[in-house]
Steps between C-alpha positions, in 0.01 A plus 500: 500500500343738247631856493146621445390341827788653695421840352125470575571382855744780561250758374221351711715503818601861435153615427359307806766657727433851362126453539544423870383138476563325831820305517323163567298552182811578303673189624196287422452657161860445407495133618164424335633640174814291516296178574261587208795487254636173639755609760472232767461708819379336818585748775660851484637722771591862417715670772522883512742646750462856619759757596335560834667451841211315656282342227713266300265401209217297359449164343227444244388134445331334205400138484496468876270321735168685555589493873790728432471872434606610146705774668739486796681798649817432685707704740874560520729213568737497790702824529835341565413395853327814619282427801125507408377532859449874466327542160522887503871484559537227236307712246716801577815295452364340190427846359845617581655197325274559192584874491881411491452241214632547147140480362397799707808696384422417137136593535583839652539762228705725728754222557620316185666161549627489141610852421560577137843621396 
C-alpha cells in the first residue's frame, strides 16, 4: 500500500472528524476510498464502545444490506448476573459498578491510578 494513500486517508479522516461529519459518512468515505485504490472490501463493521454505565456503544456498517440500518446502538451486556426485572435498580447498580472501575479512577483528575514518583 502506498504511503501517500495512507497519509491522505489519515488526513481526510482527521479533517472529517474535526469538521463534525457524521460517523456513518466517515465510515463510508473511508471504505469508498479504500475500494477506489484496490483494497477488496465487501463489508465493514466499526464498533465503538463507550465508557457509560448504561449505553454500551455503537456499530457502524458499510456494505450491508439496504434492509439494515448503517448504524446500530447497543446496550450493556449482562452485568454478571444482576437481575434486570427492576431497571431502575439495575441502572443504579450498573452505575455503582462503573464508578468503582479502574477506567473511572483513571479518568478522574482528583484520583490518579498511576501516580508519578
